[in-house]
KEKE-3310 file (N, C-alpha, C; in steps of 0.2 Angstrom, whole numbers, plus 5000, padded with zeros to 4 digits):
npx = (5004:5003:5009:5001:5009:5018:5009:5006:5018:5020:5009:5013:5025:5020:5011:5019:5025:5036:5046:5044:5056:5066:5076:5070:5058:5062:5070:5060:5050:5057:5057:5044:5039:5048:5044:5051:5065:5079:5095:5106:5114:5107:5096:5101:5105:5093:5088:5096:5105:5102:5102:5104:5119:5129:5130:5119:5108:5110:5107:5094:5088:5091:5083:5070:5069:5070:5058:5049:5044:5051:5061:5076:5078:5087:5104:5116:5131:5138:5130:5116:5099:5084:5067:5049:5040:5027:5022:5025:5026:5028:5035:5038:5045:5040:5045:5060:5066:5081:5089:5103:5110:5108:5105:5094:5081:5065:5050:5041:5028:5016:5019:5019:5028:5030:5032:5048:5053:5064:5074:5082:5085:5083:5084:5075:5066:5063:5061:5059:5067:5067:5077:5077:5086:5090:5086:5079:5064:5069:5082:5083:5075:5064:5051)
npy = (4994:5011:5027:5042:5053:5046:5042:5055:5060:5051:5054:5067:5065:5057:5067:5075:5067:5059:5045:5034:5032:5025:5034:5047:5046:5046:5058:5068:5066:5070:5084:5087:5083:5091:5105:5117:5125:5115:5109:5099:5092:5091:5085:5072:5069:5067:5056:5046:5031:5023:5032:5038:5040:5056:5062:5056:5062:5075:5075:5070:5081:5091:5086:5086:5100:5104:5098:5106:5104:5107:5120:5131:5138:5147:5153:5149:5151:5144:5132:5126:5129:5119:5118:5113:5119:5123:5134:5145:5157:5158:5170:5175:5171:5166:5175:5171:5169:5170:5165:5174:5169:5155:5149:5144:5142:5150:5149:5163:5163:5170:5183:5197:5204:5217:5216:5220:5233:5237:5251:5254:5256:5244:5233:5219:5212:5196:5186:5185:5184:5184:5186:5187:5192:5190:5189:5174:5170:5161:5164:5177:5186:5193:5191)
npz = (5000:4996:5002:5005:5001:4992:4982:4977:4973:4962:4954:4951:4943:4932:4927:4920:4911:4915:4918:4933:4941:4955:4960:4956:4962:4975:4977:4973:4983:4995:4992:4992:5005:5013:5011:5010:5002:4997:4998:4987:4995:5008:5003:5001:5014:5020:5014:5018:5021:5010:4999:4982:4972:4973:4960:4953:4960:4957:4943:4943:4949:4940:4929:4934:4936:4922:4918:4924:4937:4948:4954:4954:4969:4975:4977:4989:4998:4988:4985:4977:4980:4980:4976:4975:4961:4962:4969:4963:4950:4932:4930:4943:4959:4975:4989:4999:5016:5025:5039:5046:5057:5061:5049:5044:5032:5026:5018:5011:5007:5009:5007:4996:4983:4972:4954:4948:4938:4925:4925:4915:4898:4886:4895:4900:4912:4916:4925:4942:4958:4976:4990:5007:5021:5038:5056:5063:5073:5083:5084:5089:5083:5086:5082)
capx = (5000:5007:5007:4997:5014:5020:5004:5006:5024:5019:5005:5017:5030:5016:5008:5024:5028:5043:5046:5044:5062:5067:5079:5066:5053:5065:5072:5054:5047:5060:5055:5037:5039:5051:5040:5055:5071:5084:5101:5107:5117:5102:5092:5105:5105:5086:5087:5099:5110:5100:5102:5108:5126:5128:5129:5112:5104:5110:5104:5087:5086:5090:5077:5064:5069:5068:5050:5044:5041:5056:5066:5081:5075:5092:5111:5119:5137:5140:5125:5110:5093:5079:5060:5044:5039:5020:5019:5028:5023:5033:5039:5041:5046:5039:5052:5063:5070:5087:5092:5110:5114:5107:5105:5087:5077:5059:5046:5037:5022:5011:5022:5019:5032:5028:5038:5052:5053:5071:5075:5088:5084:5085:5084:5069:5066:5058:5060:5062:5068:5069:5079:5078:5091:5090:5086:5073:5062:5073:5089:5082:5073:5059:5044)
capy = (5000:5017:5032:5048:5057:5042:5043:5062:5060:5047:5059:5073:5063:5056:5073:5078:5061:5056:5038:5035:5029:5026:5040:5052:5046:5048:5065:5072:5065:5074:5090:5087:5083:5097:5111:5123:5124:5110:5108:5092:5088:5091:5079:5066:5067:5065:5050:5041:5027:5020:5037:5038:5044:5063:5063:5054:5067:5081:5073:5070:5088:5094:5083:5089:5107:5104:5096:5112:5102:5109:5126:5133:5144:5152:5150:5151:5148:5139:5128:5128:5126:5118:5117:5112:5125:5124:5140:5151:5158:5159:5176:5177:5165:5169:5177:5167:5172:5166:5168:5174:5166:5148:5147:5142:5146:5150:5152:5168:5162:5175:5190:5198:5209:5219:5214:5225:5236:5240:5258:5255:5255:5238:5227:5216:5207:5190:5182:5189:5180:5189:5182:5192:5190:5193:5184:5171:5170:5157:5167:5183:5191:5196:5190)
capz = (5000:4995:5006:5001:4998:4987:4977:4975:4969:4956:4950:4948:4938:4927:4924:4915:4907:4917:4922:4940:4944:4962:4961:4955:4967:4982:4978:4973:4989:5000:4991:4994:5012:5016:5011:5009:4998:5000:4994:4986:5002:5012:5001:5002:5021:5022:5011:5022:5018:5004:4994:4976:4973:4972:4953:4952:4963:4953:4937:4944:4950:4933:4925:4938:4934:4915:4918:4927:4944:4953:4951:4958:4973:4977:4978:4994:4999:4982:4984:4974:4984:4975:4979:4971:4958:4961:4973:4960:4943:4927:4931:4950:4964:4981:4993:5005:5021:5028:5045:5046:5062:5061:5042:5042:5027:5026:5012:5013:5002:5010:5005:4989:4981:4965:4950:4947:4931:4924:4924:4910:4892:4883:4899:4901:4917:4914:4931:4949:4964:4981:4996:5013:5026:5045:5062:5064:5080:5087:5085:5092:5078:5089:5079)
cpx = (5004:5004:5004:5003:5017:5016:5005:5013:5024:5015:5009:5021:5025:5013:5013:5028:5035:5042:5047:5050:5062:5070:5074:5061:5056:5066:5065:5050:5050:5058:5048:5036:5042:5047:5044:5061:5076:5089:5102:5110:5111:5097:5095:5105:5098:5085:5091:5104:5108:5100:5106:5115:5124:5127:5121:5107:5104:5107:5097:5085:5085:5085:5071:5064:5067:5060:5046:5042:5045:5059:5071:5079:5081:5099:5113:5125:5139:5136:5119:5105:5087:5072:5055:5042:5031:5017:5022:5025:5029:5038:5042:5040:5043:5046:5054:5066:5075:5089:5100:5114:5113:5106:5099:5084:5070:5055:5041:5031:5016:5012:5022:5024:5031:5034:5041:5052:5060:5070:5079:5085:5086:5085:5077:5069:5060:5057:5063:5062:5070:5071:5080:5083:5090:5089:5080:5071:5066:5080:5088:5079:5067:5052:5039)
cpy = (5006:5022:5038:5052:5053:5043:5050:5063:5056:5051:5064:5071:5061:5062:5076:5073:5059:5049:5039:5030:5029:5032:5046:5052:5048:5056:5070:5072:5069:5081:5092:5088:5089:5103:5117:5120:5119:5110:5100:5088:5087:5085:5072:5064:5065:5058:5045:5037:5024:5026:5036:5042:5051:5065:5062:5059:5073:5080:5073:5077:5091:5092:5085:5096:5108:5102:5101:5109:5105:5116:5127:5139:5149:5149:5153:5147:5142:5133:5130:5125:5125:5117:5116:5119:5127:5131:5146:5152:5158:5165:5178:5171:5169:5170:5172:5171:5167:5169:5168:5171:5158:5145:5144:5146:5145:5152:5157:5168:5168:5182:5191:5204:5211:5217:5220:5227:5239:5248:5260:5253:5248:5232:5225:5211:5202:5186:5185:5184:5185:5184:5188:5188:5193:5188:5181:5171:5167:5160:5174:5188:5195:5196:5188)
cpz = (5000:4999:5001:4998:4992:4981:4973:4970:4962:4951:4947:4942:4931:4923:4919:4911:4908:4920:4929:4942:4951:4964:4961:4960:4974:4982:4978:4980:4995:4999:4993:5001:5016:5016:5010:5005:5002:4996:4992:4992:5007:5010:5002:5009:5023:5019:5014:5018:5011:4998:4988:4977:4971:4965:4950:4954:4959:4946:4938:4945:4944:4929:4928:4936:4926:4914:4920:4934:4949:4950:4957:4962:4974:4977:4984:4996:4994:4981:4982:4979:4979:4979:4973:4968:4958:4965:4970:4953:4938:4928:4938:4954:4970:4985:4998:5010:5024:5034:5045:5051:5062:5054:5040:5036:5027:5020:5014:5008:5002:5008:4998:4988:4974:4961:4948:4939:4930:4922:4918:4903:4889:4888:4900:4906:4916:4920:4937:4955:4970:4987:5001:5018:5033:5050:5062:5071:5085:5089:5087:5088:5080:5086:5084)
residu = (UNK:UNK:UNK:UNK:UNK:UNK:UNK:UNK:UNK:UNK:UNK:UNK:UNK:UNK:UNK:UNK:UNK:UNK:UNK:UNK:UNK:UNK:UNK:UNK:UNK:UNK:UNK:UNK:UNK:UNK:UNK:UNK:UNK:UNK:UNK:UNK:UNK:UNK:UNK:UNK:UNK:UNK:UNK:UNK:UNK:UNK:UNK:UNK:UNK:UNK:UNK:UNK:UNK:UNK:UNK:UNK:UNK:UNK:UNK:UNK:UNK:UNK:UNK:UNK:UNK:UNK:UNK:UNK:UNK:UNK:UNK:UNK:UNK:UNK:UNK:UNK:UNK:UNK:UNK:UNK:UNK:UNK:UNK:UNK:UNK:UNK:UNK:UNK:UNK:UNK:UNK:UNK:UNK:UNK:UNK:UNK:UNK:UNK:UNK:UNK:UNK:UNK:UNK:UNK:UNK:UNK:UNK:UNK:UNK:UNK:UNK:UNK:UNK:UNK:UNK:UNK:UNK:UNK:UNK:UNK:UNK:UNK:UNK:UNK:UNK:UNK:UNK:UNK:UNK:UNK:UNK:UNK:UNK:UNK:UNK:UNK:UNK:UNK:UNK:UNK:UNK:UNK:UNK)
# end
């Protein structure tokens, strides 16, 4: 008997006509369950000892990005963070908040930021990502 999350992952892969390989199912399951951006290292850590090798994880992530199920949320300390793309639009990703003390990242899906317009002639903005930094409540942010 498959879990609800397992069925959801199968449906997502089927929807974009991707084969349901073990590696794809595992990586996408982590991103579905996490609910916030994850690096390849964090994905591997969550998968534990049975996780695919690092190259396979990166290939799966790139396949999921190409299919539109996942997107690169942001880059931090030379690591790309990935998340499901269902809470973003073609032109804009919801903002993310990263705590400068503990490194925790939070999706700010309720925050809307107007799309920027370039003041420079010839520049056309096609996609906007915003990452905010500060202190989370646990680190003394005072929320």
